[in-house]
PAFIDO-175957 format. One line per 5 residues: their letters; for each residue x, y, z of N, C-alpha, C. Coordinates in nm, 3 decimals, m for minus. Example, Ala and Ser with C-alpha at 12.3 -4.5 7.8 and 13.67 -1.06 7.14 Angstrom:
as	1.319/m0.569/0.780/1.230/m0.450/0.780/1.320/m0.330/0.780 | 1.285/m0.225/0.708/1.367/m0.106/0.714/1.290/0.003/0.787
end
This chain:
xxxxx	18.244/16.008/28.495/18.380/16.037/28.447/18.464/16.095/28.561 | 18.589/16.051/28.577/18.676/16.097/28.685/18.739/16.231/28.646 | 18.701/16.337/28.721/18.754/16.470/28.693/18.868/16.508/28.785 | 18.914/16.416/28.870/19.023/16.446/28.962/19.155/16.463/28.887 | 19.229/16.568/28.922/19.362/16.586/28.867/19.457/16.487/28.934
xxxxx	19.543/16.426/28.855/19.639/16.329/28.908/19.772/16.399/28.939 | 19.815/16.386/29.063/19.941/16.447/29.106/20.039/16.336/29.144 | 20.154/16.339/29.082/20.260/16.244/29.113/20.365/16.314/29.199 | 20.393/16.257/29.317/20.494/16.310/29.408/20.615/16.218/29.404 | 20.730/16.273/29.364/20.854/16.195/29.360/20.949/16.253/29.465
xxxxx	20.963/16.183/29.575/21.044/16.234/29.687/21.092/16.115/29.771 | 21.219/16.115/29.803/21.274/16.003/29.878/21.251/16.015/30.029 | 21.209/16.131/30.077/21.189/16.153/30.220/21.047/16.117/30.262 | 21.031/16.017/30.352/20.897/15.977/30.397/20.818/16.091/30.458 | 20.885/16.177/30.536/20.814/16.286/30.603/20.757/16.384/30.501
xxxxx	20.830/16.406/30.392/20.782/16.497/30.287/20.660/16.438/30.218 | 20.664/16.307/30.191/20.550/16.242/30.125/20.427/16.245/30.216 | 20.449/16.220/30.346/20.337/16.220/30.441/20.276/16.359/30.453 | 20.362/16.460/30.458/20.314/16.599/30.470/20.231/16.638/30.348 | 20.282/16.606/30.229/20.210/16.641/30.106/20.079/16.565/30.097
xxxxx	20.081/16.438/30.139/19.957/16.360/30.136/19.853/16.419/30.231 | 19.896/16.459/30.351/19.804/16.518/30.448/19.747/16.649/30.396 | 19.829/16.726/30.328/19.786/16.854/30.276/19.687/16.840/30.161 | 19.715/16.747/30.071/19.638/16.740/29.946/19.522/16.642/29.950 | 19.521/16.550/30.045/19.413/16.450/30.050/19.274/16.511/30.058
xxxxx	19.253/16.619/30.137/19.118/16.679/30.142/19.075/16.746/30.011 | 19.172/16.772/29.923/19.140/16.839/29.796/19.098/16.735/29.691 | 19.053/16.788/29.579/19.002/16.698/29.473/19.117/16.652/29.382 | 19.214/16.583/29.442/19.328/16.534/29.368/19.342/16.383/29.390 | 19.396/16.316/29.288/19.430/16.175/29.300/19.581/16.167/29.313
xxxxx	19.630/16.115/29.425/19.772/16.122/29.458/19.844/15.990/29.429 | 19.965/16.004/29.376/20.053/15.890/29.351/20.191/15.926/29.407 | 20.263/15.826/29.458/20.391/15.853/29.521/20.499/15.759/29.467 | 20.619/15.817/29.449/20.737/15.739/29.411/20.851/15.780/29.502 | 20.937/15.684/29.540/21.042/15.709/29.638/21.176/15.744/29.575
xxxxx	21.187/15.730/29.443/21.313/15.765/29.377/21.284/15.801/29.230 | 21.389/15.849/29.163/21.372/15.898/29.028/21.333/15.792/28.927 | 21.397/15.675/28.934/21.367/15.567/28.839/21.222/15.523/28.853 | 21.179/15.502/28.978/21.040/15.465/29.003/20.945/15.575/28.958 | 20.986/15.700/28.980/20.901/15.813/28.943/20.879/15.825/28.794
xxxxx	20.985/15.807/28.715/20.971/15.814/28.568/20.880/15.702/28.519 | 20.898/15.581/28.571/20.816/15.467/28.530/20.669/15.491/28.565 | 20.644/15.544/28.684/20.506/15.569/28.727/20.443/15.682/28.644 | 20.522/15.782/28.611/20.472/15.892/28.528/20.425/15.841/28.392 | 20.503/15.752/28.333/20.465/15.694/28.204/20.336/15.614/28.217
xxxxx	20.321/15.545/28.330/20.203/15.461/28.350/20.075/15.542/28.372 | 20.081/15.645/28.455/19.957/15.714/28.496/19.930/15.843/28.420 | 20.029/15.899/28.352/20.015/16.026/28.282/19.957/16.134/28.374 | 20.037/16.181/28.471/19.985/16.275/28.570/19.956/16.413/28.511 | 19.876/16.490/28.584/19.847/16.628/28.545/19.953/16.724/28.600
xxxxx	20.014/16.688/28.714/20.121/16.767/28.775/20.220/16.671/28.841 | 20.348/16.709/28.838/20.451/16.631/28.906/20.519/16.721/29.010 | 20.519/16.676/29.136/20.596/16.742/29.242/20.725/16.662/29.257 | 20.838/16.726/29.233/20.964/16.653/29.219/21.071/16.708/29.312 | 21.117/16.622/29.402/21.228/16.660/29.490/21.358/16.662/29.408
xxxxx	21.447/16.754/29.444/21.572/16.765/29.369/21.679/16.673/29.427 | 21.700/16.678/29.556/21.810/16.604/29.618/21.763/16.463/29.654 | 21.788/16.370/29.561/21.751/16.229/29.582/21.870/16.141/29.548 | 21.882/16.026/29.612/21.991/15.933/29.577/21.968/15.875/29.437 | 22.076/15.827/29.376/22.063/15.775/29.240/22.061/15.892/29.143
xxxxx	21.954/15.905/29.069/21.941/16.020/28.978/21.867/16.132/29.051 | 21.921/16.252/29.043/21.858/16.363/29.115/21.739/16.419/29.036 | 21.670/16.516/29.097/21.549/16.571/29.036/21.572/16.638/28.903 | 21.689/16.703/28.885/21.718/16.767/28.757/21.720/16.663/28.644 | 21.786/16.551/28.669/21.795/16.447/28.567/21.660/16.382/28.542
xxxxx	21.583/16.359/28.649/21.447/16.306/28.631/21.364/16.400/28.543 | 21.376/16.529/28.571/21.302/16.629/28.493/21.341/16.622/28.346 | 21.472/16.611/28.320/21.518/16.602/28.180/21.465/16.476/28.112 | 21.465/16.364/28.184/21.415/16.240/28.125/21.265/16.249/28.094 | 21.191/16.307/28.184/21.046/16.322/28.162/21.018/16.408/28.040
xxxxx	21.097/16.513/28.025/21.074/16.604/27.911/21.106/16.538/27.776 | 21.180/16.428/27.778/21.212/16.357/27.654/21.101/16.259/27.614 | 21.003/16.239/27.701/20.893/16.147/27.674/20.779/16.227/27.611 | 20.743/16.202/27.485/20.646/16.287/27.413/20.517/16.314/27.489 | 20.456/16.213/27.548/20.328/16.232/27.616/20.341/16.304/27.749
xxxxx	20.464/16.322/27.797/20.486/16.390/27.925/20.559/16.523/27.909 | 20.592/16.557/27.787/20.676/16.674/27.763/20.615/16.804/27.813 | 20.480/16.811/27.819/20.413/16.934/27.859/20.353/16.928/27.999 | 20.373/16.817/28.070/20.316/16.806/28.206/20.389/16.904/28.299 | 20.315/16.987/28.374/20.379/17.082/28.465/20.459/17.010/28.574
xxxxx	20.581/17.057/28.598/20.668/17.000/28.700/20.707/17.110/28.799 | 20.678/17.085/28.928/20.719/17.178/29.034/20.834/17.111/29.110 | 20.950/17.176/29.109/21.066/17.124/29.182/21.057/17.167/29.328 | 21.071/17.068/29.416/21.075/17.095/29.560/21.220/17.078/29.603 | 21.284/17.187/29.648/21.428/17.183/29.669/21.471/17.267/29.788
xxxxx	21.577/17.225/29.850/21.638/17.305/29.958/21.741/17.402/29.899 | 21.769/17.386/29.770/21.863/17.474/29.702/21.791/17.602/29.659 | 21.840/17.715/29.703/21.771/17.840/29.673/21.861/17.938/29.599 | 21.970/17.888/29.544/22.061/17.977/29.472/22.021/17.990/29.326 | 22.068/18.094/29.263/22.033/18.124/29.124/22.077/18.013/29.030
xxxxx	22.194/17.958/29.052/22.247/17.854/28.963/22.157/17.730/28.964 | 22.110/17.693/29.083/22.023/17.575/29.094/21.891/17.599/29.022 | 21.838/17.720/29.036/21.713/17.751/28.967/21.732/17.750/28.815 | 21.844/17.803/28.768/21.873/17.801/28.625/21.887/17.658/28.575 | 21.950/17.573/28.654/21.965/17.431/28.618/21.827/17.366/28.607
xxxxx	21.740/17.398/28.704/21.604/17.343/28.701/21.525/17.389/28.581 | 21.535/17.517/28.547/21.464/17.570/28.431/21.514/17.506/28.301 | 21.647/17.490/28.292/21.704/17.426/28.173/21.660/17.280/28.162 | 21.640/17.216/28.277/21.596/17.076/28.276/21.448/17.063/28.237 | 21.374/17.174/28.247/21.234/17.171/28.205/21.133/17.196/28.315
xxxxx	21.179/17.242/28.434/21.087/17.269/28.544/21.001/17.391/28.514 | 20.879/17.391/28.568/20.787/17.504/28.548/20.780/17.596/28.670 | 20.809/17.542/28.788/20.797/17.623/28.910/20.884/17.561/29.018 | 20.903/17.637/29.128/20.990/17.593/29.237/20.921/17.617/29.371 | 20.941/17.525/29.464/20.903/17.544/29.603/21.027/17.512/29.686
xxxxx	21.064/17.602/29.777/21.186/17.583/29.856/21.152/17.518/29.989 | 21.231/17.414/30.024/21.218/17.349/30.155/21.285/17.435/30.262 | 21.231/17.437/30.384/21.101/17.379/30.421/20.988/17.463/30.360 | 20.895/17.396/30.294/20.794/17.471/30.220/20.676/17.509/30.309 | 20.614/17.619/30.270/20.489/17.664/30.331/20.377/17.581/30.268
xxxxx	20.305/17.505/30.349/20.205/17.414/30.294/20.095/17.489/30.218 | 20.063/17.609/30.264/19.958/17.686/30.196/20.008/17.741/30.062 | 20.136/17.780/30.063/20.196/17.826/29.937/20.198/17.712/29.836 | 20.234/17.592/29.882/20.236/17.476/29.793/20.096/17.449/29.736 | 19.996/17.457/29.823/19.859/17.433/29.778/19.817/17.534/29.672
xxxxx	19.849/17.661/29.694/19.813/17.765/29.597/19.888/17.744/29.465 | 20.016/17.708/29.474/20.094/17.683/29.351/20.031/17.569/29.271 | 19.993/17.462/29.340/19.932/17.348/29.272/19.798/17.386/29.210 | 19.718/17.462/29.283/19.588/17.505/29.231/19.606/17.590/29.105 | 19.700/17.684/29.110/19.726/17.769/28.994/19.779/17.688/28.876
xxxxx	19.869/17.596/28.906/19.926/17.514/28.800/19.819/17.424/28.736 | 19.731/17.370/28.820/19.623/17.286/28.768/19.531/17.366/28.677 | 19.499/17.487/28.722/19.412/17.573/28.643/19.475/17.607/28.508 | 19.604/17.643/28.511/19.674/17.677/28.387/19.686/17.556/28.295 | 19.712/17.440/28.354/19.727/17.319/28.273/19.595/17.282/28.206
xxxxx	19.485/17.295/28.281/19.354/17.267/28.221/19.323/17.364/28.108 | 19.359/17.492/28.129/19.337/17.591/28.024/19.419/17.555/27.900 | 19.547/17.514/27.923/19.632/17.476/27.810/19.573/17.358/27.734 | 19.528/17.257/27.810/19.470/17.139/27.747/19.343/17.175/27.670 | 19.263/17.265/27.728/19.142/17.310/27.659/19.176/17.380/27.528
xxxxx	19.278/17.467/27.531/19.319/17.537/27.409/19.373/17.439/27.306 | 19.448/17.339/27.351/19.499/17.238/27.258/19.385/17.161/27.193 | 19.284/17.127/27.275/19.168/17.056/27.219/19.094/17.143/27.119 | 19.081/17.272/27.150/19.014/17.362/27.057/19.092/17.374/26.927 | 19.225/17.386/26.939/19.308/17.396/26.820/19.300/17.268/26.737
xxxxx	19.298/17.154/26.806/19.287/17.027/26.735/19.151/17.017/26.665 | 19.046/17.063/26.734/18.912/17.061/26.673/18.907/17.152/26.550 | 18.971/17.269/26.560/18.976/17.359/26.445/19.053/17.297/26.330 | 19.164/17.229/26.363/19.244/17.165/26.257/19.163/17.055/26.188 | 19.095/16.974/26.269/19.013/16.867/26.212/18.900/16.924/26.128
xxxxx	18.841/17.035/26.176/18.734/17.098/26.100/18.785/17.152/25.967 | 18.904/17.215/25.971/18.963/17.265/25.847/18.995/17.150/25.750 | 19.046/17.041/25.804/19.075/16.924/25.721/18.947/16.870/25.658 | 18.839/16.871/25.737/18.711/16.822/25.687/18.657/16.913/25.576 | 18.671/17.045/25.595/18.625/17.140/25.493/18.704/17.120/25.364
xxxxx	18.836/17.101/25.377/18.918/17.077/25.257/18.873/16.951/25.186 | 18.844/16.846/25.263/18.797/16.720/25.203/18.663/16.739/25.134 | 18.572/16.815/25.197/18.442/16.844/25.136/18.461/16.919/25.003 | 18.547/17.022/25.008/18.566/17.103/24.888/18.631/17.022/24.775 | 18.721/16.932/24.810/18.780/16.844/24.708/18.673/16.754/24.648
xxxxx	18.579/16.710/24.731/18.469/16.627/24.682/18.382/16.707/24.586 | 18.353/16.831/24.622/18.272/16.918/24.535/18.341/16.937/24.401 | 18.472/16.963/24.405/18.546/16.981/24.280/18.542/16.853/24.196 | 18.547/16.738/24.265/18.537/16.611/24.193/18.402/16.594/24.126 | 18.295/16.633/24.196/18.161/16.627/24.137/18.153/16.716/24.013
xxxxx	18.208/16.837/24.025/18.200/16.930/23.911/18.276/16.876/23.790 | 18.391/16.812/23.814/18.466/16.753/23.702/18.388/16.637/23.640 | 18.319/16.560/23.724/18.239/16.449/23.673/18.127/16.500/23.583 | 18.068/16.613/23.620/17.961/16.673/23.538/18.018/16.716/23.403 | 18.133/16.784/23.406/18.193/16.830/23.282/18.235/16.713/23.192
xxxxx	18.289/16.608/23.253/18.332/16.493/23.174/18.214/16.421/23.109 | 18.101/16.424/23.178/17.983/16.358/23.121/17.932/16.434/22.998 | 17.937/16.565/23.005/17.886/16.647/22.895/18.003/16.714/22.825 | 18.061/16.646/22.727/18.182/16.694/22.661/18.165/16.831/22.596 | 18.044/16.862/22.555/18.025/16.988/22.484/18.038/17.109/22.577
xxxxx	18.030/17.086/22.707/18.046/17.197/22.802/18.170/17.180/22.888 | 18.261/17.092/22.847/18.380/17.064/22.929/18.460/17.192/22.952 | 18.497/17.216/23.076/18.571/17.336/23.114/18.483/17.453/23.153 | 18.355/17.444/23.119/18.262/17.555/23.147/18.252/17.583/23.297 | 18.238/17.479/23.377/18.218/17.497/23.521/18.335/17.570/23.585
xxxxx	18.457/17.527/23.553/18.575/17.590/23.613/18.588/17.735/23.570 | 18.567/17.761/23.442/18.578/17.900/23.393/18.472/17.988/23.458 | 18.350/17.939/23.460/18.240/18.019/23.516/18.260/18.043/23.665 | 18.312/17.942/23.735/18.336/17.958/23.879/18.441/18.064/23.905 | 18.550/18.058/23.834/18.658/18.157/23.854/18.609/18.298/23.824
xxxxx	18.533/18.313/23.717/18.482/18.445/23.679/18.381/18.496/23.782 | 18.299/18.406/23.833/18.199/18.446/23.933/18.264/18.492/24.062 | 18.371/18.426/24.104/18.441/18.467/24.225/18.501/18.606/24.207 | 18.560/18.632/24.092/18.613/18.766/24.064/18.501/18.870/24.069 | 18.387/18.834/24.014/18.272/18.923/24.010/18.222/18.950/24.151
xxxxx	18.207/18.844/24.232/18.159/18.858/24.369/18.252/18.946/24.451 | 18.383/18.929/24.430/18.481/19.011/24.500/18.468/19.157/24.457 | 18.449/19.180/24.329/18.439/19.316/24.275/18.317/19.391/24.327 | 18.208/19.320/24.350/18.087/19.387/24.399/18.087/19.399/24.552 | 18.194/19.351/24.616/18.210/19.375/24.758/18.154/19.269/24.852
xxxxx	18.126/19.150/24.802/18.076/19.044/24.891/18.189/18.993/24.979 | 18.156/18.959/25.103/18.259/18.917/25.199/18.313/18.778/25.165 | 18.425/18.744/25.230/18.495/18.620/25.200/18.409/18.497/25.223 | 18.335/18.497/25.333/18.252/18.380/25.362/18.147/18.359/25.254 | 18.085/18.469/25.210/17.985/18.459/25.103/18.050/18.410/24.974
xxxxx	18.172/18.458/24.948/18.242/18.414/24.828/18.268/18.263/24.830 | 18.297/18.209/24.948/18.320/18.064/24.960/18.194/17.988/24.921 | 18.079/18.033/24.971/17.952/17.966/24.939/17.919/17.981/24.791 | 17.950/18.097/24.736/17.926/18.120/24.593/18.015/18.028/24.509 | 18.140/18.010/24.551/18.229/17.921/24.477/18.173/17.779/24.475
xxxxx	18.128/17.731/24.591/18.073/17.596/24.597/17.947/17.585/24.512 | 17.863/17.686/24.519/17.741/17.684/24.440/17.770/17.685/24.291 | 17.870/17.765/24.250/17.906/17.771/24.108/17.961/17.637/24.060 | 18.045/17.575/24.142/18.100/17.444/24.104/17.989/17.340/24.088 | 17.881/17.356/24.165/17.773/17.258/24.163/17.652/17.307/24.085
xxxxx	17.666/17.413/24.005/17.547/17.473/23.944/17.472/17.376/23.854 | 17.542/17.285/23.792/17.476/17.189/23.701/17.472/17.047/23.757 | 17.486/17.033/23.889/17.488/16.899/23.947/17.357/16.826/23.920 | 17.247/16.901/23.907/17.118/16.838/23.879/17.112/16.769/23.745 | 17.202/16.805/23.654/17.203/16.741/23.522/17.245/16.594/23.529
xxxxx	17.300/16.554/23.643/17.331/16.412/23.659/17.204/16.327/23.658 | 17.090/16.391/23.679/16.963/16.320/23.676/16.894/16.325/23.542 | 16.954/16.391/23.444/16.897/16.402/23.310/16.948/16.289/23.222 | 16.862/16.219/23.151/16.907/16.108/23.064/17.005/16.153/22.958 | 17.099/16.067/22.922/17.197/16.099/22.818/17.131/16.136/22.687
xxxxx	17.020/16.073/22.656/16.952/16.099/22.528/16.909/16.244/22.515 | 16.890/16.310/22.629/16.851/16.451/22.628/16.974/16.540/22.651 | 17.050/16.507/22.753/17.165/16.591/22.788/17.268/16.599/22.676 | 17.291/16.488/22.607/17.395/16.481/22.505/17.341/16.496/22.363 | 17.215/16.531/22.350/17.155/16.546/22.218/17.220/16.661/22.142
xxxxx	17.259/16.634/22.017/17.329/16.735/21.937/17.234/16.840/21.881 | 17.109/16.801/21.858/17.011/16.894/21.801/16.939/16.971/21.912 | 16.860/17.069/21.870/16.779/17.145/21.965/16.675/17.054/22.029 | 16.654/17.073/22.157/16.558/16.989/22.230/16.415/17.026/22.192 | 16.326/16.924/22.189/16.184/16.954/22.166/16.119/16.994/22.299
xxxxx	15.991/17.028/22.294/15.921/17.079/22.412/15.921/16.980/22.527 | 15.899/16.854/22.497/15.896/16.753/22.602/16.034/16.735/22.665 | 16.136/16.740/22.581/16.273/16.726/22.632/16.313/16.847/22.716 | 16.269/16.966/22.674/16.299/17.085/22.753/16.233/17.078/22.890 | 16.113/17.022/22.894/16.042/17.008/23.021/16.121/16.920/23.117
xxxxx	16.180/16.813/23.063/16.264/16.726/23.146/16.392/16.798/23.188 | 16.453/16.869/23.093/16.576/16.942/23.123/16.554/17.047/23.232 | 16.437/17.107/23.231/16.407/17.212/23.329/16.393/17.158/23.471 | 16.398/17.027/23.486/16.389/16.968/23.619/16.525/16.966/23.691 | 16.633/16.994/23.619/16.764/16.975/23.683/16.790/17.067/23.802
xxxxx	16.738/17.190/23.807/16.757/17.267/23.931/16.683/17.206/24.050 | 16.569/17.143/24.024/16.493/17.077/24.131/16.569/16.955/24.181 | 16.627/16.879/24.088/16.710/16.767/24.128/16.825/16.815/24.217 | 16.887/16.925/24.177/16.999/16.981/24.254/16.954/17.016/24.395 | 16.840/17.082/24.405/16.788/17.121/24.537/16.763/16.998/24.624
xxxxx	16.697/16.898/24.565/16.663/16.778/24.642/16.787/16.703/24.689 | 16.894/16.707/24.610/17.016/16.637/24.647/17.099/16.715/24.749 | 17.102/16.847/24.733/17.193/16.928/24.814/17.132/16.974/24.946 | 17.002/16.997/24.949/16.942/17.053/25.070/16.963/16.966/25.193 | 16.954/16.834/25.184/16.977/16.753/25.304/17.120/16.763/25.359
xxxxx	17.213/16.815/25.279/17.352/16.830/25.324/17.366/16.969/25.385 | 17.360/16.977/25.516/17.358/17.107/25.584/17.478/17.194/25.545 | 17.592/17.131/25.527/17.714/17.203/25.489/17.697/17.280/25.358 | 17.611/17.229/25.267/17.596/17.289/25.135/17.473/17.379/25.121 | 17.392/17.387/25.225/17.271/17.470/25.214/17.302/17.616/25.180
xxxxx	17.407/17.678/25.240/17.436/17.817/25.203/17.479/17.834/25.058 | 17.512/17.724/24.989/17.558/17.730/24.850/17.448/17.692/24.752 | 17.327/17.667/24.802/17.224/17.606/24.717/17.157/17.704/24.622 | 17.171/17.835/24.647/17.100/17.934/24.565/17.137/17.926/24.418 | 17.265/17.905/24.389/17.307/17.901/24.248/17.256/17.776/24.178
xxxxx	17.278/17.655/24.232/17.224/17.537/24.163/17.072/17.540/24.146 | 17.002/17.598/24.242/16.856/17.597/24.239/16.797/17.711/24.157 | 16.865/17.827/24.153/16.800/17.947/24.101/16.870/18.015/23.984 | 16.978/17.957/23.931/17.052/18.032/23.829/16.983/18.038/23.694 | 16.872/17.964/23.676/16.794/17.974/23.552/16.669/18.060/23.569
xxxxx	16.653/18.122/23.686/16.545/18.219/23.703/16.582/18.347/23.627 | 16.480/18.423/23.585/16.504/18.546/23.509/16.440/18.665/23.578 | 16.502/18.779/23.559/16.459/18.902/23.627/16.311/18.933/23.603 | 16.262/18.902/23.483/16.123/18.935/23.450/16.025/18.825/23.491 | 16.076/18.719/23.555/15.988/18.613/23.604/15.962/18.501/23.505
xxxxx	16.027/18.502/23.391/16.002/18.401/23.287/16.095/18.280/23.297 | 16.179/18.275/23.401/16.273/18.164/23.414/16.212/18.044/23.484 | 16.297/17.950/23.517/16.253/17.827/23.583/16.353/17.791/23.693 | 16.315/17.708/23.790/16.196/17.623/23.795/16.074/17.687/23.863 | 16.092/17.803/23.933/15.982/17.857/24.011/15.925/17.987/23.957
xxxxx	15.984/18.041/23.852/15.935/18.167/23.797/15.955/18.284/23.892 | 16.066/18.285/23.966/16.095/18.397/24.055/16.118/18.524/23.973 | 16.091/18.639/24.037/16.099/18.766/23.965/16.179/18.867/24.047 | 16.262/18.946/23.978/16.333/19.055/24.042/16.417/19.009/24.160 | 16.405/19.083/24.272/16.486/19.053/24.391/16.442/18.928/24.465
xxxxx	16.337/18.862/24.417/16.303/18.731/24.472/16.414/18.630/24.440 | 16.486/18.657/24.333/16.597/18.570/24.293/16.716/18.600/24.384 | 16.775/18.502/24.450/16.890/18.527/24.538/17.004/18.595/24.462 | 17.075/18.684/24.532/17.182/18.762/24.471/17.287/18.672/24.407 | 17.326/18.565/24.475/17.429/18.476/24.420/17.387/18.421/24.285
xxxxx	17.258/18.386/24.272/17.208/18.332/24.145/17.205/18.439/24.038 | 17.174/18.563/24.076/17.172/18.673/23.977/17.314/18.702/23.927 | 17.411/18.695/24.018/17.550/18.716/23.975/17.595/18.605/23.882 | 17.566/18.483/23.922/17.613/18.370/23.843/17.545/18.362/23.707 | 17.417/18.398/23.700/17.340/18.383/23.576/17.407/18.454/23.459
xxxxx	17.454/18.574/23.484/17.513/18.651/23.374/17.648/18.592/23.332 | 17.725/18.542/23.431/17.853/18.477/23.401/17.828/18.347/23.324 | 17.728/18.273/23.367/17.694/18.145/23.303/17.661/18.166/23.155 | 17.581/18.268/23.128/17.543/18.298/22.989/17.665/18.345/22.910 | 17.745/18.433/22.971/17.865/18.482/22.903/17.954/18.367/22.858
xxxxx	17.983/18.275/22.951/18.073/18.165/22.917/18.011/18.071/22.815 | 17.880/18.051/22.823/17.813/17.965/22.726/17.822/18.025/22.586 | 17.806/18.156/22.576/17.804/18.220/22.444/17.942/18.234/22.381 | 18.049/18.235/22.463/18.183/18.243/22.402/18.234/18.105/22.360 | 18.154/18.002/22.387/18.197/17.864/22.359/18.118/17.805/22.242
xxxxx	18.187/17.723/22.164/18.119/17.649/22.058/18.029/17.542/22.118 | 17.914/17.524/22.059/17.824/17.416/22.097/17.786/17.339/21.970 | 17.742/17.213/21.981/17.711/17.135/21.861/17.605/17.201/21.772 | 17.516/17.278/21.832/17.405/17.337/21.758/17.431/17.482/21.717 | 17.548/17.539/21.755/17.581/17.675/21.714/17.728/17.703/21.738
xxxxx	17.782/17.802/21.670/17.919/17.847/21.690/17.922/17.953/21.801 | 18.039/17.972/21.859/18.054/18.076/21.960/18.027/18.213/21.899 | 17.969/18.300/21.978/17.941/18.436/21.934/18.065/18.524/21.953 | 18.075/18.630/21.878/18.183/18.726/21.896/18.158/18.810/22.020 | 18.265/18.859/22.084/18.248/18.937/22.208/18.151/19.054/22.194
xxxxx	18.159/19.128/22.085/18.068/19.244/22.071/17.923/19.198/22.059 | 17.901/19.081/21.997/17.766/19.027/21.987/17.714/18.986/22.125 | 17.804/18.928/22.206/17.766/18.884/22.341/17.730/19.004/22.427 | 17.813/19.109/22.419/17.783/19.228/22.499/17.650/19.291/22.457 | 17.626/19.291/22.329/17.498/19.344/22.280/17.382/19.263/22.336
xxxxx	17.399/19.131/22.338/17.293/19.044/22.388/17.271/19.068/22.538 | 17.379/19.077/22.614/17.367/19.097/22.759/17.299/19.229/22.791 | 17.339/19.335/22.722/17.276/19.465/22.744/17.128/19.462/22.704 | 17.099/19.389/22.599/16.961/19.376/22.553/16.875/19.302/22.655 | 16.938/19.207/22.728/16.865/19.126/22.825/16.859/19.190/22.965
xxxxx	16.916/19.309/22.980/16.907/19.382/23.106/16.760/19.415/23.134 | 16.711/19.375/23.250/16.570/19.397/23.283/16.479/19.286/23.234 | 16.532/19.197/23.154/16.456/19.080/23.108/16.512/18.955/23.177 | 16.625/18.910/23.123/16.691/18.793/23.183/16.769/18.834/23.308 | 16.839/18.948/23.300/16.932/18.985/23.405/16.887/19.106/23.485
xxxxx	16.931/19.108/23.610/16.913/19.224/23.697/16.988/19.343/23.636 | 16.922/19.455/23.607/16.990/19.569/23.543/17.111/19.619/23.622 | 17.100/19.619/23.754/17.213/19.664/23.835/17.331/19.568/23.823 | 17.301/19.440/23.816/17.407/19.339/23.800/17.475/19.356/23.664 | 17.396/19.388/23.562/17.453/19.411/23.428/17.552/19.527/23.433
xxxxx	17.516/19.635/23.504/17.606/19.750/23.516/17.735/19.711/23.587 | 17.721/19.636/23.695/17.840/19.590/23.768/17.926/19.499/23.680 | 17.862/19.412/23.605/17.935/19.319/23.519/18.013/19.395/23.412 | 17.948/19.492/23.351/18.014/19.573/23.248/18.132/19.649/23.306 | 18.113/19.704/23.426/18.220/19.779/23.492/18.334/19.688/23.534
xxxxx	18.300/19.573/23.589/18.401/19.480/23.641/18.491/19.426/23.531 | 18.429/19.393/23.417/18.503/19.333/23.307/18.517/19.433/23.193 | 18.553/19.556/23.229/18.564/19.666/23.133/18.666/19.637/23.024 | 18.776/19.568/23.061/18.879/19.539/22.960/18.823/19.448/22.850 | 18.743/19.352/22.894/18.680/19.266/22.794/18.588/19.349/22.706
xxxxx	18.516/19.440/22.770/18.423/19.525/22.697/18.496/19.610/22.594 | 18.611/19.665/22.637/18.687/19.753/22.546/18.741/19.675/22.426 | 18.789/19.555/22.448/18.847/19.478/22.337/18.740/19.430/22.241 | 18.615/19.435/22.284/18.509/19.386/22.197/18.453/19.497/22.108 | 18.495/19.623/22.132/18.442/19.733/22.053/18.509/19.742/21.917
end
């Protein structure tokens, strides 16, 4: 790959071009020369230089006008331009700055000063380009994350649409879980992973046959055994997606219970990931406030009684305390 910086010299004086060529040839630069402004603008468009050395006093269009024209070309608008001029008055410098020049060298120029100016300008330009590339990479990454999250939301809606009896459950439970995670002090990054996990908590049910998932009656033992496979399906589908691995705890572990009687692995106590322990209580709360084909929704006071009763059994006792404290208004209205 060619790492040489391209320098375009636009100067009508042969001696100036020869001097600059002699000075810069030993350096790691690729040099291009134009004898007038029209030729210089055309060559700049063709080669896309890294730096332009531009004489001011030229026949035809002068350096100020060339500078203005270059700045109107989108791909050249940010290319550093050093004006080489015999004009050393304030007005000329102001004219050059207004035209878009970045630096000035006064004729007769000190060849070493010119070399240092070019080296500094090259370094700054490379830094600018690097920052632009980083910003572009960040923008593309953010766009990709947004696209991923939209896909996740689409999956969650597909799950809800398939199982009409739980329609809306995923969105409600996700919103409540995020509020809960914020209340217990989890950081923003963790909350993002929890949101994704909550949206995908039942993604494994896409692998459950309709005859079981949509059954209106209570499931028999064999059907429950099949239903209990959905967290494993979720793990197998999500784990290969590196982006979603930090969110996998909820889909895989939200049916585990504090006393070890849950599924699919029978985890106990703090073996259960925190995100899954937080979500489990929200998941049950939302399920119990909703009508299902096999039962009516429970009253709030009945739900609170059940949750407190399941502290140390189904739920982490500390999480139950946090849940009660976090949603105190709900608790008060249920008394």
